[in-house]
N, C-alpha and C positions, 0 to 999 in steps of 0.2 A: 252238498258242500261240506268241506272238512271244518271241524271245530278247532279254533286256536285256543290253546291253553296258555296261561301266563307262565313265564319262565320262573323257575325256582330260584329263590334267593341264594341257596347253597351253591348253585351252579355259577352264579355271578361271583361269589366270594372265592370259589375254587380257582376261577380264572385270575383273579387278583393275586391270590396266593402263589400260583404258578409264575406269574409275572415277576413277583418279588423274588422268588427263588432264582429265576433266570438272571435277573439283574445282579443279585448277589454273586452268582457263579461267574458272571462276566467280570465283575469287580475283583473277585478273588484271582481269576486267571490273569487279569491285567496287572495286578500287583505282584503276582509271582513272576511274570515276565519281566517287569521292571527290576525286581530284586535280582533275578538271574543276570540281567544285562549289567546292572551296577556291580555285581560281584566279579564278572568276567572281563569287562571291557574298560580299561583305564581311560581311553579317549572319550568314551561316553560319560564317565565320571567327570572328566575335565569340562565337557560341554555342559553338564549339569551344574558344575561349579560356576561357570560363567553366566548361565541363563536361569537356572532353577536352584539356587543355593539352599532353599528350604528343604527340598527333596533330598539333596545330598547330605545336609546336616542330620536329617532324620535317619538316613541310612547309616551314617557314621555312629550316631548315638545308639541305634539298634545293634550294630555290630559290636560296639563296646560292651553293651549289656550281655550279649551272647558270649563274648570273650575273644573276639577277633578284632583287636584294636590296631592291628598293623595296617589296615587299609588307609587310614588317615595319614599315618607317618610315611608310608610308602608313596602315597600320592603327593604329599607336600614336599618330600625330598625331590621327586622327579620334576615337579612344577616350580621348584625354587621358592617356596613360600615358607615363611618362618612359622614354626609351630608354637602357638601360644595356648595356654590352658584357659579356656573361657570361664571356668568355674572360679578362678581367682579374681576375675575382673568384676 
């Protein structure tokens, strides 16, 4: 009969580490896909404005930090929304 040896603890932690790496990779790819979709599709940004405004505000703030602040003005002009500076309020 074959002897059964206990599994090594390092083997267990290596599986956990690989799982964490895979989850982080999926999150990174998903956020990159969302970023590309928000940059390219104005209708998608409008849907986000209606349903998920927190995501769109985060996108606008990130783009202002990077230096591309024209997304908000371009969208608000097309959607006939008055542009107000939220920092003054």
